[in-house]
GUROLO-270178 format. One line per 5 residues: their letters; for each residue x, y, z of N, C-alpha, C, CB. Coordinates in Angstrom, 1 decimal, padded with zeros to 4 digits. Glycine has a CB too. Example, Ala and Ser with C-alpha at 12.3 -4.5 7.8 and 13.67 -1.06 7.14 Angstrom:
% GUROLO-270178
AS) 013.2/-005.7/007.8/012.3/-004.5/007.8/013.2/-003.3/007.8/011.3/-004.5/009.0; 012.8/-002.2/007.1/013.7/-001.1/007.1/012.9/000.0/007.9/014.1/-000.6/005.7
% end
This chain:
% GUROLO-270178
XXXXX) 000.8/-001.2/000.0/000.0/000.0/000.0/000.9/001.2/000.0/-000.9/000.0/001.2; 000.4/002.3/-000.7/001.1/003.5/-000.7/000.1/004.6/-000.4/001.8/003.8/-002.1; 000.6/005.7/000.1/-000.3/006.8/000.4/000.4/008.1/000.4/-000.9/006.6/001.8; -000.3/009.2/000.4/000.3/010.5/000.5/-000.2/011.3/001.7/000.1/011.3/-000.9; 000.5/012.2/002.0/000.1/013.1/003.1/000.3/014.5/002.7/001.0/012.8/004.5
XXXXX) -000.7/015.3/002.7/-000.7/016.7/002.2/-001.2/017.6/003.4/-001.5/016.9/000.9; -000.5/018.6/003.7/-000.9/019.5/004.7/-001.9/020.5/004.1/000.3/020.3/005.3; -003.1/020.4/004.6/-004.2/021.3/004.1/-004.7/022.3/005.2/-005.4/020.4/003.6; -003.8/022.5/006.1/-004.1/023.5/007.2/-004.5/024.9/006.7/-003.0/023.6/008.2; -003.7/025.4/005.7/-003.9/026.7/005.2/-005.3/026.7/004.5/-002.8/027.1/004.2
XXXXX) -005.6/025.7/003.7/-006.8/025.7/002.9/-008.0/025.7/003.9/-006.9/024.5/002.0; -007.9/024.8/005.0/-009.0/024.7/006.0/-009.2/026.1/006.7/-008.7/023.6/007.0; -008.1/026.7/007.0/-008.1/028.1/007.7/-008.8/029.1/006.7/-006.7/028.6/008.1; -008.5/029.0/005.4/-009.1/029.9/004.5/-010.6/029.6/004.4/-008.4/029.8/003.1; -011.0/028.4/004.4/-012.4/028.0/004.3/-013.2/028.6/005.5/-012.6/026.5/004.2
XXXXX) -012.6/028.5/006.7/-013.2/029.0/007.9/-013.3/030.5/007.8/-012.4/028.6/009.2; -012.3/031.2/007.4/-012.3/032.6/007.2/-013.4/033.1/006.2/-010.9/033.1/006.8; -013.5/032.3/005.1/-014.5/032.7/004.1/-015.9/032.5/004.7/-014.3/031.8/002.9; -016.1/031.4/005.4/-017.4/031.2/006.0/-017.8/032.3/007.0/-017.5/029.8/006.7; -016.8/032.7/007.8/-017.0/033.8/008.8/-017.3/035.1/008.1/-015.8/033.9/009.7
XXXXX) -016.6/035.4/007.0/-016.8/036.6/006.2/-018.2/036.6/005.6/-015.8/036.7/005.1; -018.6/035.5/005.0/-020.0/035.4/004.4/-021.1/035.6/005.5/-020.2/034.0/003.8; -020.8/035.1/006.7/-021.8/035.2/007.8/-021.9/036.7/008.2/-021.4/034.4/009.0; -020.8/037.4/008.3/-020.8/038.8/008.6/-021.5/039.6/007.6/-019.3/039.3/008.8; -021.2/039.4/006.3/-021.9/040.1/005.2/-023.4/039.8/005.2/-021.3/039.7/003.9
XXXXX) -023.8/038.6/005.4/-025.2/038.2/005.5/-025.9/039.0/006.6/-025.4/036.7/005.6; -025.2/039.0/007.8/-025.8/039.7/008.9/-026.0/041.2/008.6/-025.0/039.6/010.2; -025.0/041.8/007.9/-025.1/043.3/007.6/-026.3/043.5/006.6/-023.8/043.8/007.0; -026.3/042.7/005.6/-027.4/042.8/004.5/-028.7/042.5/005.1/-027.1/041.9/003.3; -028.8/041.5/005.9/-030.1/041.1/006.5/-030.7/042.1/007.4/-030.0/039.8/007.2
XXXXX) -029.8/042.9/008.1/-030.3/043.9/009.0/-030.2/045.3/008.5/-029.4/043.8/010.3; -030.0/045.5/007.2/-029.9/046.8/006.6/-031.3/047.5/006.7/-029.5/046.7/005.1; -031.3/048.8/006.9/-032.6/049.5/007.0/-033.3/049.8/005.7/-032.4/050.8/007.8; -033.1/049.0/004.7/-033.7/049.1/003.4/-033.8/047.7/002.7/-032.9/050.1/002.5; -034.6/047.6/001.7/-034.7/046.3/001.1/-033.6/046.0/000.1/-036.0/046.3/000.3
XXXXX) -033.1/044.8/000.2/-032.1/044.3/-000.7/-032.5/042.9/-001.2/-030.6/044.2/000.0; -032.4/042.8/-002.5/-032.8/041.5/-003.1/-032.0/041.2/-004.3/-034.3/041.5/-003.5; -032.0/039.9/-004.7/-031.4/039.6/-006.0/-032.5/038.9/-006.8/-030.1/038.7/-005.8; -032.4/039.0/-008.1/-033.3/038.4/-009.0/-032.6/038.0/-010.3/-034.5/039.3/-009.3; -033.1/037.0/-011.0/-032.5/036.6/-012.2/-033.1/037.5/-013.3/-032.8/035.1/-012.5
XXXXX) -032.7/037.2/-014.6/-033.2/038.1/-015.7/-034.7/038.0/-015.9/-032.5/037.6/-017.0; -035.3/036.9/-015.5/-036.8/036.8/-015.6/-037.5/037.6/-014.4/-037.2/035.4/-015.6; -036.7/038.0/-013.4/-037.3/038.7/-012.3/-037.6/037.8/-011.1/-038.5/039.4/-012.7; -037.2/036.6/-011.1/-037.5/035.6/-010.0/-036.5/035.9/-008.9/-037.4/034.2/-010.5; -037.1/036.0/-007.7/-036.3/036.3/-006.5/-035.3/035.1/-006.2/-037.2/036.6/-005.3
XXXXX) -034.1/035.5/-005.9/-033.1/034.5/-005.4/-032.7/034.8/-004.0/-031.9/034.5/-006.3; -032.9/036.0/-003.5/-032.5/036.4/-002.2/-033.4/037.6/-001.8/-031.0/036.7/-002.0; -033.7/037.7/-000.6/-034.4/038.9/000.0/-033.9/039.1/001.4/-035.9/038.8/-000.1; -033.7/040.3/001.8/-033.2/040.5/003.2/-034.3/040.7/004.2/-032.3/041.8/003.2; -034.0/040.9/005.4/-035.0/041.0/006.5/-036.0/042.1/006.3/-034.3/041.1/007.8
XXXXX) -035.5/043.3/005.8/-036.4/044.4/005.6/-037.5/044.1/004.7/-035.6/045.6/005.0; -037.2/043.4/003.6/-038.3/043.0/002.6/-039.2/042.0/003.3/-037.6/042.4/001.3; -038.6/041.0/004.0/-039.5/040.0/004.6/-040.4/040.6/005.6/-038.6/038.9/005.3; -039.9/041.6/006.4/-040.7/042.2/007.4/-041.8/043.2/006.8/-039.8/043.0/008.4; -041.3/044.1/005.9/-042.2/045.1/005.4/-043.2/044.6/004.4/-041.4/046.2/004.8
XXXXX) -042.9/043.6/003.6/-043.9/043.0/002.7/-044.5/041.8/003.2/-043.2/042.8/001.3; -044.1/041.3/004.4/-044.6/040.1/005.0/-044.4/038.9/004.0/-046.1/040.3/005.3; -043.2/038.8/003.5/-042.8/037.7/002.6/-042.0/036.8/003.4/-042.1/038.2/001.4; -041.9/035.5/002.9/-041.0/034.6/003.5/-040.1/033.9/002.4/-041.7/033.5/004.3; -038.9/033.6/002.7/-038.1/032.9/001.7/-038.7/031.6/001.3/-036.7/032.7/002.3
XXXXX) -039.3/030.9/002.2/-039.9/029.6/001.8/-041.0/029.8/000.8/-040.4/028.9/003.1; -041.8/030.8/001.0/-043.0/031.0/000.1/-042.6/031.9/-001.1/-044.1/031.7/000.9; -041.7/032.9/-001.0/-041.6/033.8/-002.1/-040.3/033.7/-003.0/-041.6/035.1/-001.6; -039.3/033.0/-002.5/-038.1/032.8/-003.4/-038.6/032.0/-004.6/-037.0/032.0/-002.7; -038.1/032.5/-005.8/-038.6/031.9/-007.0/-039.7/032.7/-007.6/-038.9/030.5/-006.8
XXXXX) -040.4/033.5/-006.8/-041.5/034.3/-007.3/-041.0/035.6/-008.0/-042.5/034.7/-006.2; -041.7/036.2/-008.8/-041.3/037.5/-009.4/-041.2/038.6/-008.4/-042.3/037.9/-010.5; -040.1/039.3/-008.4/-039.9/040.4/-007.4/-041.0/041.4/-007.5/-038.5/041.0/-007.5; -041.5/041.6/-008.7/-042.6/042.6/-008.8/-044.0/042.1/-008.7/-042.4/043.3/-010.2; -044.1/040.9/-008.2/-045.5/040.3/-008.1/-046.4/041.0/-007.1/-045.3/038.8/-007.6
XXXXX) -045.8/041.8/-006.2/-046.6/042.5/-005.3/-046.8/044.0/-005.7/-046.0/042.5/-003.9; -046.4/044.3/-006.9/-046.7/045.7/-007.4/-048.2/045.8/-007.6/-045.9/046.0/-008.7; -048.7/047.0/-007.4/-050.1/047.3/-007.6/-050.5/047.0/-009.0/-050.4/048.8/-007.3; -051.6/046.3/-009.2/-052.0/045.9/-010.6/-052.0/047.1/-011.6/-053.3/045.2/-010.6; -052.3/048.3/-011.1/-052.4/049.5/-011.9/-051.1/049.8/-012.5/-053.0/050.7/-011.1
XXXXX) -050.0/049.4/-011.9/-048.6/049.7/-012.4/-047.9/048.5/-013.1/-047.8/050.2/-011.2; -048.6/047.4/-013.2/-048.0/046.2/-013.7/-047.3/046.3/-015.0/-049.0/045.1/-013.7; -048.1/046.9/-016.0/-047.5/047.0/-017.4/-046.3/047.8/-017.4/-048.6/047.6/-018.3; -046.3/049.0/-016.7/-045.1/049.8/-016.7/-043.9/049.1/-016.1/-045.3/051.1/-016.0; -044.1/048.3/-015.1/-043.0/047.6/-014.4/-042.4/046.5/-015.3/-043.5/046.9/-013.1
XXXXX) -043.3/045.8/-016.0/-042.8/044.7/-016.8/-042.1/045.2/-018.0/-043.9/043.8/-017.2; -042.6/046.3/-018.6/-041.9/047.0/-019.8/-040.5/047.5/-019.4/-042.8/048.1/-020.3; -040.5/048.2/-018.2/-039.2/048.8/-017.8/-038.2/047.7/-017.4/-039.5/049.7/-016.6; -038.7/046.7/-016.8/-037.8/045.5/-016.5/-037.2/044.9/-017.7/-038.5/044.5/-015.6; -038.0/044.7/-018.7/-037.6/044.1/-020.0/-036.5/045.0/-020.7/-038.8/043.9/-020.9
XXXXX) -036.7/046.3/-020.7/-035.7/047.2/-021.2/-034.4/047.2/-020.4/-036.2/048.7/-021.3; -034.5/047.1/-019.1/-033.4/047.0/-018.2/-032.6/045.8/-018.5/-033.8/047.1/-016.8; -033.2/044.7/-018.6/-032.6/043.4/-018.8/-032.0/043.3/-020.2/-033.5/042.2/-018.6; -032.7/044.0/-021.2/-032.2/044.0/-022.6/-031.1/045.0/-022.8/-033.4/044.3/-023.5; -030.6/045.6/-021.8/-029.5/046.6/-021.9/-029.8/047.9/-022.6/-028.4/046.0/-022.6
XXXXX) -031.1/048.2/-022.9/-031.4/049.5/-023.4/-031.6/050.5/-022.3/-032.7/049.4/-024.3; -031.6/050.0/-021.1/-031.6/050.9/-019.9/-030.5/050.5/-019.0/-033.0/050.9/-019.2; -029.6/051.4/-018.5/-028.5/051.1/-017.7/-028.9/051.0/-016.2/-027.4/052.0/-017.9; -030.0/051.6/-015.8/-030.4/051.5/-014.5/-031.9/051.2/-014.5/-030.1/052.7/-013.6; -032.4/050.6/-013.4/-033.8/050.5/-013.1/-034.1/051.4/-011.9/-034.2/048.9/-012.9
XXXXX) -034.9/052.3/-012.1/-035.3/053.3/-011.0/-036.7/053.6/-011.1/-034.3/054.6/-011.1; -037.5/053.2/-010.2/-038.9/053.5/-010.2/-039.5/053.6/-008.8/-039.6/052.4/-011.0; -040.5/054.5/-008.7/-041.3/054.5/-007.5/-042.6/053.7/-007.8/-041.7/056.0/-007.1; -042.8/052.7/-006.9/-043.9/051.7/-007.1/-044.7/051.6/-005.9/-043.3/050.4/-007.5; -046.0/051.4/-006.1/-046.9/051.0/-005.1/-046.9/049.5/-004.9/-048.4/051.5/-005.3
XXXXX) -046.5/049.1/-003.7/-046.3/047.6/-003.5/-047.5/047.2/-002.5/-044.9/047.3/-002.9; -048.1/046.2/-002.9/-049.3/045.6/-002.1/-048.7/044.6/-001.1/-050.4/045.0/-003.0; -048.9/044.8/000.2/-048.5/043.8/001.2/-049.6/042.8/001.4/-048.0/044.5/002.5; -049.3/041.8/002.2/-050.2/040.7/002.4/-051.6/041.1/002.8/-049.6/039.7/003.4; -051.7/042.1/003.7/-053.0/042.5/004.2/-053.8/043.3/003.2/-052.8/043.2/005.5
XXXXX) -053.2/043.7/002.1/-053.9/044.5/001.1/-053.6/045.9/001.1/-055.3/044.3/001.3; -052.9/046.4/002.2/-052.5/047.8/002.2/-051.3/048.0/001.2/-052.2/048.3/003.6; -051.1/049.3/000.8/-050.0/049.6/-000.2/-049.0/050.4/000.5/-050.6/050.2/-001.4; -047.7/050.2/000.0/-046.6/051.0/000.4/-045.9/051.5/-000.8/-045.6/050.2/001.3; -045.6/052.8/-000.8/-044.9/053.4/-002.0/-043.4/053.2/-001.7/-045.2/054.9/-002.2
XXXXX) -042.7/052.5/-002.6/-041.3/052.3/-002.5/-040.5/052.7/-003.7/-041.0/050.8/-002.2; -039.3/052.9/-003.6/-038.4/053.2/-004.7/-037.5/052.0/-004.9/-037.6/054.5/-004.4; -037.5/051.6/-006.1/-036.7/050.4/-006.5/-035.6/050.9/-007.4/-037.5/049.3/-007.2; -034.3/050.7/-007.0/-033.2/051.1/-007.8/-032.3/049.9/-008.0/-032.4/052.3/-007.2; -031.9/049.7/-009.2/-031.0/048.6/-009.5/-029.9/049.2/-010.5/-031.7/047.3/-010.2
% end
């Protein structure tokens, strides 16, 4: 039988440091006093921070994978989808809109979305 021995102490220390750094960043983002989310090109949520969960009464279990603009007031739906399509298609360099967002109980909040 033959074997090798490789010292992986540095790699393991780097993995621990990376995990700690990710945890710190997640805590900062999750506790930020504004909404932070990520979405794919179709607009499906991949991440939402605590502000969004609290203010829109969303949960990661229920809403991840849903369209981020699903809670926009129906009166603004066409404008949101058109502007999002232009943003994703690179004809707009930023997405910046004030939107009426409907929360679970049916009341609306006016928010500014900037990407």
